[in-house]
Structures are given as C-alpha cells and as structure tokens.
C-alpha positions as CSV (number, residue, x, y, z in Angstrom):
1,M,30.4,-2.0,-65.7
2,T,27.2,-2.9,-66.7
3,N,24.0,-1.7,-65.4
4,R,23.7,-5.1,-64.1
5,L,26.1,-4.4,-62.1
6,R,25.7,-0.8,-61.3
7,E,22.0,-1.9,-60.0
8,L,23.0,-4.3,-56.7
9,T,26.0,-2.2,-56.4
10,A,23.8,0.6,-54.8
11,A,21.6,-2.0,-54.1
12,G,24.2,-3.1,-51.3
13,L,25.1,0.4,-50.0
14,G,21.9,1.4,-49.9
15,A,21.7,-2.4,-47.5
16,V,24.8,-1.6,-46.0
17,F,23.6,2.1,-45.1
18,A,20.4,0.9,-43.8
19,I,21.9,-1.5,-41.5
20,G,24.3,1.0,-40.1
21,L,21.2,3.7,-39.3
22,Q,19.4,1.2,-37.5
23,A,22.6,0.0,-35.5
24,A,23.1,3.6,-34.7
25,H,19.9,3.7,-33.4
26,A,20.0,0.7,-31.2
27,A,23.7,1.9,-29.5
28,D,21.5,5.4,-28.6
29,L,18.7,3.4,-27.2
30,A,21.1,1.5,-25.6
31,V,23.1,3.8,-23.3
32,K,19.4,6.4,-22.7
33,A,18.7,5.9,-18.8
34,P,16.2,3.2,-18.5
35,V,12.7,5.4,-17.6
36,K,11.6,4.6,-13.7
37,A,8.6,3.3,-12.0
38,P,6.4,6.2,-10.1
39,S,7.0,5.8,-6.4
40,V,4.9,4.5,-4.6
41,P,3.3,7.1,-1.8
42,Y,3.5,5.8,1.7
43,S,1.0,4.0,3.8
44,W,0.5,4.6,7.4
45,T,-1.4,1.6,7.5
46,G,-0.7,-1.1,10.1
47,C,0.5,-1.4,13.7
48,Y,3.3,-0.6,15.3
49,A,5.8,-0.8,18.6
50,G,8.8,1.7,20.2
51,G,10.2,3.5,22.5
52,F,10.3,6.9,23.5
53,V,12.3,9.0,26.7
54,G,11.8,12.4,27.3
55,F,10.6,14.2,31.1
56,G,7.6,15.3,33.0
57,A,7.1,18.4,34.7
58,A,4.1,19.4,37.1
59,N,3.7,22.9,37.7
60,D,0.7,23.8,39.7
61,W,-0.2,22.0,42.9
62,K,-3.2,23.4,45.0
63,V,-2.7,22.7,49.1
64,T,-5.8,24.3,51.0
65,D,-6.6,24.1,55.1
66,L,-9.6,23.3,55.2
67,N,-10.3,24.2,58.9
68,G,-8.3,27.2,60.1
69,F,-5.1,24.4,61.8
70,N,-2.4,27.5,60.8
71,P,-4.4,30.9,60.4
72,G,-1.2,32.4,59.9
73,G,-0.7,31.0,57.1
74,G,-1.4,31.2,53.6
75,N,-4.5,29.7,52.8
76,P,-4.8,27.9,50.3
77,F,-1.2,28.3,48.4
78,D,-0.1,26.1,45.3
79,F,3.8,24.9,44.4
80,T,5.4,23.7,41.3
81,V,6.0,20.0,42.2
82,G,9.4,19.4,39.4
83,D,10.3,17.9,36.6
84,E,11.4,14.7,36.2
85,A,12.5,12.2,32.9
86,T,10.3,9.5,31.5
87,G,10.6,7.0,29.8
88,G,8.5,3.9,28.5
89,G,6.9,1.6,25.6
90,T,4.1,2.0,22.8
91,L,1.6,-0.2,20.8
92,G,-1.1,1.4,18.4
93,C,-2.6,0.5,15.0
94,N,-3.3,2.9,12.0
95,Y,-5.5,3.1,9.0
96,Q,-5.1,5.8,6.0
97,I,-8.4,6.9,4.6
98,A,-7.5,8.0,1.0
99,S,-4.4,9.5,0.5
100,W,-4.5,12.3,3.3
101,L,-6.1,11.1,6.5
102,V,-4.6,9.2,9.4
103,V,-6.9,7.8,11.9
104,G,-5.3,5.1,14.8
105,L,-6.0,3.7,18.1
106,E,-2.8,4.2,20.8
107,G,-1.3,3.1,24.2
108,E,1.7,3.3,26.0
109,G,3.1,3.1,30.0
110,G,5.8,4.7,30.9
111,Y,8.2,6.1,34.0
112,L,6.5,9.4,35.2
113,N,7.7,10.2,38.9
114,V,7.5,13.7,39.5
115,A,8.3,14.6,43.0
116,G,9.0,18.4,45.4
117,N,7.8,20.4,48.6
118,V,7.1,23.4,50.2
119,Q,6.2,24.9,53.5
120,Q,3.5,27.0,53.8
121,P,3.9,30.4,53.3
122,L,3.4,33.8,56.1
123,A,3.7,30.8,58.6
124,G,6.1,27.7,57.6
125,A,4.2,25.3,60.6
126,V,3.3,23.1,58.0
127,A,5.2,21.1,55.0
128,D,3.4,19.1,51.8
129,A,4.8,17.1,50.3
130,A,3.4,16.5,47.1
131,K,4.4,13.5,44.6
132,I,2.9,11.9,41.1
133,G,4.0,8.5,39.7
134,T,5.8,6.6,39.8
135,G,4.4,4.8,36.8
136,Y,1.7,6.3,33.8
137,G,-0.3,4.3,31.4
138,L,-2.7,6.4,28.2
139,I,-5.0,5.4,26.1
140,A,-5.7,7.1,23.3
141,G,-7.2,7.7,19.6
142,R,-4.8,9.5,17.5
143,A,-6.4,11.6,13.6
144,G,-3.1,13.3,11.5
145,V,-2.9,14.7,8.1
146,A,-0.2,13.0,6.4
147,F,2.7,14.2,4.5
148,D,3.4,11.5,2.6
149,R,6.5,10.3,4.9
150,L,5.6,13.4,7.1
151,L,2.3,12.6,9.5
152,I,1.1,15.8,11.7
153,Y,-1.2,14.1,14.5
154,G,-3.5,15.0,17.6
155,K,-4.7,12.8,20.0
156,V,-6.7,12.2,22.6
157,G,-7.2,9.3,25.9
158,V,-7.1,9.0,29.1
159,A,-3.9,9.2,31.4
160,F,-3.4,6.5,34.4
161,Y,-1.4,6.9,37.5
162,D,-1.3,7.8,41.4
163,T,-0.5,11.0,42.8
164,S,-0.4,11.5,47.1
165,A,0.7,13.4,49.4
166,T,1.7,14.0,53.0
167,I,1.5,17.2,55.1
168,T,3.7,17.6,58.5
169,A,3.6,19.8,61.5
170,G,5.5,19.5,64.4
171,N,4.3,16.1,65.4
172,L,1.4,15.8,63.1
173,I,1.8,13.6,60.1
174,A,-1.2,13.3,57.6
175,A,-0.9,10.9,54.1
176,G,-3.0,10.5,51.1
177,S,-3.2,9.1,47.9
178,R,-5.7,8.8,45.3
179,S,-5.4,7.0,41.6
180,Q,-6.4,9.5,38.5
181,S,-8.1,8.7,35.6
182,P,-7.7,12.9,33.9
183,L,-8.0,13.8,30.1
184,A,-5.0,13.4,28.2
185,L,-4.8,15.9,25.1
186,G,-1.8,15.4,22.6
187,L,-0.1,17.0,19.9
188,G,3.2,15.3,17.1
189,G,4.9,14.8,14.6
190,E,6.6,11.0,13.1
191,Y,8.3,11.0,10.2
192,A,9.3,7.6,8.0
193,I,12.4,7.3,8.2
194,Y,12.0,3.8,6.7
195,D,9.7,1.9,5.0
196,H,9.3,0.4,9.3
197,W,11.1,2.8,11.1
198,S,9.5,5.8,11.9
199,G,11.0,8.9,14.8
200,K,8.3,11.5,16.5
201,A,8.0,14.2,18.9
202,E,5.1,14.8,20.6
203,Y,3.8,16.7,24.0
204,V,0.5,15.6,25.9
205,Y,-1.0,16.9,28.5
206,F,-2.0,15.7,31.7
207,D,-5.3,17.8,33.4
208,R,-5.5,17.6,36.4
209,G,-7.5,14.6,37.9
210,S,-10.0,14.7,41.1
211,S,-8.7,16.4,44.2
212,F,-8.2,14.6,47.8
213,D,-8.6,15.3,51.5
214,V,-4.9,14.1,53.3
215,C,-6.4,14.1,57.5
216,A,-4.7,13.9,61.0
217,N,-7.7,13.5,62.4
218,P,-11.9,13.7,60.8
219,G,-11.1,17.8,61.8
220,T,-8.1,18.4,60.4
221,C,-7.4,18.4,57.0
222,W,-6.3,19.6,54.0
223,R,-7.4,19.9,50.3
224,Q,-5.3,18.7,47.9
225,D,-5.4,19.4,43.9
226,P,-3.2,17.9,41.4
227,S,-1.2,19.8,39.5
228,P,-1.3,19.2,35.5
229,V,1.6,17.2,33.7
230,H,3.6,18.2,31.1
231,T,5.1,16.0,29.5
232,F,7.5,15.6,26.2
233,K,8.6,13.1,23.8
234,V,10.8,12.3,21.6
235,G,11.0,8.2,20.1
236,L,11.0,5.1,17.4
237,N,8.2,3.1,16.0
238,Y,8.6,-0.2,14.8
239,K,5.9,-0.4,11.7
240,W,4.6,-4.3,10.2
C-alpha cells in the first residue's frame, strides 16, 4: 500500500469515527426528557360566583319582663333558639397584591331560618317563641394570605336579616319584630382545585343585633335581646 493510499484510508476512518460520535451524541440528546418550563404561580385576582351549604345556630336569646307581669317567674331568662340548615350563593372579586396578600369584596345571600321557644322558668305562665330569618344577606371585605393555591382569609362586614318574637300568656298574645344589621366576622380557607374552580370552608359570626320590645299594651312588655348567630358552610366558587 502506498503512502498516499494509507493517508486516504486513515482520513476516511477518521471521518467515519467523527460522524459516529456526532450521531451517538445526537441520539443521546433525543432520548433525554425535554426541560419543563417553570410553573406559573396561581393568581387569585378575578371575580367569582359560587354556592354553599351549611348550618346556622343561635344559642343565647334573652327575654326580660319589663313590667312584672309574672313576678314569680325567673327574670330575665334566656334560651337556645336552635340550629337549622342554610344554603345560598356568593358573588365577589379578589385582587392579589405581590405574591401573598389577597384583598377583596364579597356579597352573599341565602336561607337562614332558626326558630325556638321556651316557658318562663319557675312559673311557666309565659311562653316566648323567637325566630331568626327566613333569609339573610351579607356584605363583607376579605383579606388573606395566599400560599400559591391555598388562601387563608378573614372577613368583616354587615349582615341583614329579620328577628321576631311572640309572647303567649293565657289568652294574652303579643308579637313584634325588628330588622337587624349586626356586625359579621368570619374566618375561612379556600383552595384552587383547578384554574377556575375552588372549594372553601368558612365560619361567620353574626353579632347579637338590636333589642326590641314585644307588648300586649303599653304597660305589658317583654324586652327581646336576639341571639348571636354562628354559621358554618362549605362551598364551590367559579373564578373568571
């Protein structure tokens, strides 16, 4: 073999070897998993609507005999009105500030119908029947801390509902009512299950509200101090 032929052969083998290395490297790159783009943090900014179910409880309704109608009975006296299922809808908007602070405004309305009655203790000639509801509304501001898809929040606002009471003492019947707008305080958690859907659990406290008198005549009255209301709910929201 001449020197020229040896040189050509060596060059050819070198080229084949280089091509093989490049092909192996390309094949190695092809089988590697593609690099994933960094995940985008969830944003709570937007408006939403939803529904919920739960229950409400009222356990501290107070009654005072203002004119000594039944002096042998316990005065004042209180009782548990009861508890009842609730349900309704929610509409609101959130705005996320930086990566963790979320503020918003929310309104809700639904069914709330808590009722109960009691005989005046010691001398049960007087019976009081009280009711909270049947419906209610709530307007509140929200503020919370976001942990990506989890939001822990508090809310403060005003609730709207009616209270009523009826006194029965033999043939005497007295009834009265008052519309209430007490302070409402709440605490809850919400989790974004999907980009548009989130689930929540929430507790809201409605303050006692204003007292009112139930009178059979100007000199025979009972003061009614409505019970605070505790509400618990779970629900789903859709954000757009």
